[in-house]
C-alpha positions in Angstrom: 0.1 0.0 -0.1 1.7 3.5 -1.2 0.9 6.6 0.4 -0.3 9.1 -1.7 0.4 12.9 -0.7 -1.6 16.2 -2.3 -1.5 19.5 -1.2 -5.1 21.3 -1.4 -5.5 23.8 -4.1 -7.5 25.8 -2.2 -6.2 25.7 1.5 -2.8 24.5 1.0 -3.3 21.7 3.5 -1.2 18.6 3.1 -3.2 15.5 2.8 -2.5 12.0 2.4 -4.3 9.1 1.0 -3.4 5.3 0.8 -3.0 4.2 -2.9 -5.7 6.3 -4.6 -7.6 9.3 -4.4 -11.2 8.6 -4.9 -13.9 11.3 -6.7 -15.5 11.6 -3.6 -12.4 12.7 -1.6 -12.9 16.1 0.2 -10.3 18.2 2.1 -11.2 17.9 5.9 -10.4 21.5 6.3 -12.1 23.5 3.4 -14.5 20.7 2.2 -13.2 21.3 -1.6 -13.0 18.0 -3.9 -9.5 16.7 -4.0 -9.4 14.9 -7.4 -9.4 18.1 -9.3 -7.4 19.4 -12.4 -5.9 21.7 -10.0 -4.3 19.2 -7.9 -3.0 17.2 -10.8 0.6 17.0 -12.0 -0.6 17.7 -15.8 -2.5 21.0 -14.7 -0.8 24.1 -16.2 -2.8 27.2 -16.6 -0.2 28.8 -19.3 -1.1 25.9 -21.9 -4.4 24.8 -24.2 -7.1 23.5 -22.0 -4.9 24.2 -19.1 -3.7 20.8 -19.2 -0.5 19.3 -20.3 -1.6 15.8 -21.3 -2.6 16.1 -24.9 -5.0 12.9 -24.9 -7.3 14.0 -22.1 -11.0 15.2 -22.8 -11.7 18.8 -22.2 -12.7 19.6 -18.6 -14.3 22.9 -17.8 -14.6 23.3 -14.1 -10.8 22.6 -13.2 -11.5 22.9 -9.1 -14.3 20.1 -9.3 -14.2 16.4 -9.0 -14.0 14.7 -12.3 -13.4 11.3 -14.0 -10.2 12.1 -15.9 -8.3 8.9 -16.7 -5.0 10.9 -16.7 -5.2 12.2 -13.5 -1.7 12.1 -11.4 -1.7 13.6 -7.9 0.9 16.7 -7.9 4.1 16.2 -6.0 2.3 18.4 -2.8 5.6 20.1 -2.5 4.6 23.7 -4.2 7.2 22.8 -6.9 5.8 21.3 -10.2 7.5 18.1 -12.1 8.1 20.6 -14.7 9.6 23.6 -12.8 11.8 20.9 -11.0 13.1 19.6 -14.3 13.7 23.2 -15.7 15.7 23.9 -12.5 17.5 20.8 -12.6 18.5 21.1 -16.6 19.4 24.9 -15.5 22.1 23.7 -12.8 23.3 20.8 -15.2 23.9 23.8 -17.5 25.9 26.0 -15.4 28.2 23.4 -13.8 29.0 22.3 -17.4 29.8 26.0 -18.6 31.0 27.2 -15.2 34.2 28.7 -15.5 37.2 27.5 -13.5 38.3 30.0 -11.0 41.0 28.3 -9.2 43.6 29.2 -12.0 
């Protein structure tokens, strides 16, 4: 049994679930639905349909529970996987092109 953690998009409470997040799960603090686009790792308000998963169907209400098959809980650490990947690439590039100041 794996533990799934997600940060509530509405109030910021860190939530923990066993194995899956059900369509009926709600945040105990604010009562908002948990299995929503805004808690998904593919949610991105800057892209078409606000979703980076190209095969996902259009979901109009991003803060309401839905049946999207592509739902993956966001990491909950406040940093999206895309932002982390970008930061890791930048750090690798900086390390590669850093000038040696020891000489």
